[in-house]
C-alpha positions as CSV (number, residue, x, y, z in Angstrom):
1,M,-120.2,59.0,-118.9
2,D,-119.1,57.5,-115.6
3,K,-121.2,57.0,-112.5
4,K,-120.2,60.4,-111.0
5,D,-121.4,62.3,-114.0
6,T,-124.6,60.4,-114.2
7,K,-125.4,61.1,-110.5
8,K,-124.6,64.8,-111.1
9,S,-126.9,64.9,-114.1
10,V,-129.8,63.3,-112.3
11,R,-129.3,65.7,-109.3
12,N,-129.3,68.7,-111.7
13,L,-132.4,67.5,-113.5
14,L,-134.3,67.0,-110.3
15,L,-133.2,70.5,-109.1
16,F,-134.3,71.9,-112.4
17,L,-137.7,70.2,-112.2
18,V,-138.3,71.4,-108.6
19,L,-137.4,75.0,-109.6
20,I,-139.9,74.8,-112.5
21,F,-142.6,73.5,-110.2
22,I,-142.0,76.2,-107.6
23,T,-142.0,78.9,-110.3
24,F,-145.3,77.7,-111.9
25,Y,-146.9,77.3,-108.4
26,I,-146.0,80.9,-107.4
27,I,-147.2,82.3,-110.7
28,F,-150.5,80.4,-110.9
29,K,-151.4,79.9,-107.2
30,D,-154.2,82.4,-107.2
31,Q,-155.5,81.7,-110.7
32,N,-158.3,79.5,-111.9
33,P,-156.9,76.8,-114.3
34,T,-160.1,76.4,-116.1
35,E,-160.2,80.1,-116.9
36,I,-156.6,80.0,-118.2
37,F,-157.4,77.1,-120.5
38,K,-160.4,78.9,-121.8
39,L,-158.3,81.9,-122.6
40,V,-155.6,79.9,-124.3
41,R,-158.2,78.0,-126.4
42,S,-159.9,81.3,-127.5
43,A,-156.6,82.8,-128.7
44,D,-156.7,83.8,-132.4
45,L,-154.2,81.5,-134.1
46,K,-153.1,84.0,-136.7
47,F,-151.7,86.3,-133.9
48,V,-150.0,83.3,-132.3
49,F,-148.4,82.5,-135.6
50,I,-147.2,86.1,-136.1
51,A,-145.7,86.1,-132.6
52,V,-143.8,82.9,-133.2
53,R,-142.5,84.1,-136.6
54,F,-141.5,87.5,-135.0
55,Y,-139.6,85.6,-132.3
56,D,-138.0,83.4,-134.8
57,F,-137.0,86.4,-137.0
58,I,-135.5,88.4,-134.0
59,F,-133.6,85.6,-132.3
60,Y,-132.6,83.3,-135.2
61,A,-132.0,85.7,-138.1
C-alpha cells in the first residue's frame, strides 16, 4: 500500500467511526444507560443462543 491508499483508509475509518458515534447517540440519547445494561444482563441466555443460531442458520446455511 502506498501513502495515498493509507491516507484514504485512515480517512474512511475516521468517517466510519464518526457515523457509528452519531448513530448510537441518536438512538440512545433519551435512554438511561444503567437501565439498558440491567436489561441486557437480565436476558435469558438460552433465547440469546437460539437467536444467534437462527441468524447463523438463515444467513450462512
